[in-house]
C-alpha positions, -999 to +999 in steps of 0.1 A: -073+001-111-069-032-130-034-021-140-024-013-104-038-046-092-018-065-118+014-046-109+009-055-072+004-092-081+035-091-103+055-074-075+044-101-050+053-129-074+088-115-079+097-104-044+122-122-023+130-121+014+167-121+007+165-088-012+154-054-002+119-050-015+105-015-020+071-006-035+064+030-044+028+042-048+022+078-057-012+093-049-034+063-055-065+084-048-060+103-080-084+081-100-098+057-074-130+060-054-124+064-016-140+030-008-116+013-032-087+033-017-095+018+017-097-017+002-064-013-016-046-001+015-060-029+036-051-054+008-014-046+010-014-067+042+013-046+059+015-070+089+029-100+070+046-082+042+084-082+040+083-051+017+089-015+025+060+005+010+063+042+004+030+059-005+023+095-010-013+107-006-035+136+001-064+113+009-081+116+043-096+081+038-061+064+036-050+083+067-081+071+086-074+035+076-038+037+086-048+046+122-059+009+127-024-004+119+003-007+145+031+020+147+057-007+138+041-011+104+034+024+093+047+059+098+028+090+087+047+121+079 
């Protein structure tokens, strides 16, 4: 969890609006409690982020959290 948090901070520090910023997160639920999954997802701040985020998950908890975000910001496949 600490490693993932540090990588997100590093990514935020390096990103630029002029470039195409893409963050890939594969199955964050694999080693994270569902409460922390929810916090992580909300912490990505999708509304104000100029970054394309692609996340793969099997977590029902992340899907539930995503229902509260506008369709412009998130697509579930």
